[in-house]
C-alpha positions in Angstrom: -134.3 75.2 4.5 -131.5 73.8 2.4 -128.9 75.7 4.4 -130.2 74.1 7.7 -130.1 70.6 6.1 -126.5 71.3 4.9 -125.5 72.5 8.3 -126.9 69.4 10.0 -125.1 67.2 7.5 -121.8 69.1 8.0 -122.1 69.0 11.8 -122.7 65.2 11.7 -119.8 64.7 9.4 -117.5 66.9 11.5 -118.4 65.1 14.7 -117.8 61.7 12.9 -114.5 62.8 11.4 -113.3 64.6 14.6 -114.3 61.6 16.7 -112.3 59.3 14.5 -109.2 61.6 14.7 -109.6 61.6 18.5 -110.0 57.8 18.7 -106.8 57.4 16.7 -104.9 59.6 19.1 -106.3 57.7 22.2 -105.5 54.4 20.6 -101.9 55.5 19.8 -101.5 56.7 23.4 -103.0 53.5 24.9 -101.0 51.3 22.5 -97.8 52.6 24.1 -99.0 51.7 27.6 -97.1 48.8 29.2 -99.8 48.1 31.8 -102.2 45.8 30.0 -105.1 46.4 32.4 -104.8 50.2 31.9 -104.7 49.6 28.1 -107.9 47.5 28.2 -109.6 49.9 30.6 -108.9 52.9 28.3 -109.9 51.0 25.1 -113.1 49.7 26.7 -114.1 53.2 27.9 -113.3 54.6 24.5 -115.4 51.9 22.7 -118.4 52.7 24.9 -118.1 56.4 24.3 -117.5 56.0 20.6 -120.7 53.9 20.3 -122.7 56.7 21.8 -121.2 59.4 19.6 -120.1 57.8 16.3 -123.3 55.8 15.5 -125.6 58.8 15.9 -123.2 61.0 14.0 -123.0 58.5 11.1 -126.8 58.3 11.0 -127.2 62.1 11.1 -124.6 62.5 8.3 -126.3 59.9 6.1 -129.9 61.0 6.7 -129.2 64.7 6.0 -126.9 63.7 3.1 -129.8 61.9 1.5 -132.1 64.8 2.2 -129.6 67.2 0.5 -129.7 65.1 -2.6 -133.4 64.8 -2.6 -134.0 68.5 -1.9 -130.9 70.1 -3.5 -129.0 70.4 -6.8 -127.2 67.1 -6.4 -127.9 63.7 -7.9 -127.3 60.3 -6.5 -125.4 59.4 -9.7 -122.7 62.0 -9.0 -119.4 60.3 -8.2 -118.7 62.3 -5.0 -122.2 61.6 -3.7 -121.8 57.9 -4.4 -118.3 57.7 -2.8 -119.5 59.6 0.2 -122.5 57.3 0.7 -120.6 54.1 0.2 -117.8 55.2 2.6 -120.2 56.2 5.4 -122.4 53.1 4.9 -119.3 50.9 4.9 -117.9 52.5 8.1 -121.3 52.1 9.8 -121.6 48.5 8.6 -118.1 47.6 10.0 -119.2 48.9 13.4 -122.6 47.2 13.4 -121.6 43.8 12.2 -117.9 43.4 12.9 -117.0 45.6 15.8 -120.0 45.4 18.1 -120.1 41.6 18.3 -116.4 41.5 19.0 -116.7 44.2 21.7 -119.4 42.1 23.4 -117.1 39.1 23.4 -114.3 41.2 24.9 -116.5 42.5 27.6 -117.6 39.0 28.5 -114.0 37.8 28.6 -112.9 40.7 30.7 -115.9 40.2 33.1 -114.9 36.5 33.4 -111.1 36.6 33.4 -110.2 40.3 34.1 -108.6 43.1 32.1 -105.5 41.1 31.3 -107.2 38.2 29.5 -104.9 37.4 26.6 -107.7 36.6 24.2 -109.5 39.8 25.0 -106.3 41.8 24.5 -105.6 40.2 21.1 -109.2 40.9 20.0 -109.1 44.5 21.2 -105.9 45.0 19.2 -107.5 43.6 16.1 -110.5 45.9 16.6 -107.9 48.8 16.4 -107.2 47.8 12.9 -110.9 48.0 12.0 -111.0 51.5 13.6 -108.1 52.4 11.2 -110.2 51.2 8.3 -113.2 53.2 9.5 -111.1 56.3 10.0 -109.8 56.0 6.4 -113.3 55.5 5.0 -114.6 58.5 7.0 -111.6 60.7 5.9 -112.1 59.8 2.3 -115.9 60.6 2.5 -115.1 63.9 4.3 -112.5 64.9 1.7 -114.6 63.9 -1.3 -117.7 65.7 0.1 -115.7 68.9 0.7 -113.6 68.9 -2.5 -116.0 67.4 -4.9 -113.2 66.4 -7.2 -115.3 64.3 -9.6 
């Protein structure tokens, strides 16, 4: 059973990390776009898709990570376990409490004023910085979980 739990945890983490790497590449490409409406269209589409993939992947990673500790040879006090949990919980919290409300504001502004609304554009660019922070957190958790350096 432990192997299946480990597999579910690893798949969740791989989807989460891979999704973040993909989002970074899409954001880099969209950021070079001179057409503001195309930029916003791409970023809004990516945000919706990310919400459907990243949240569930984070939950799967976290739930099966806890299960691994409860059912396996690991302890919550181990540094790599603590770092992994804190990083994933922090990334999930950033999405839930910082990014999601801002995305709703952006969607409302775009609906009211169109894809080239200056406020919506500025807010979307600031969300990109939060995505960079999330990607860093997920990458740290991913590396620490694999390497177990502590």
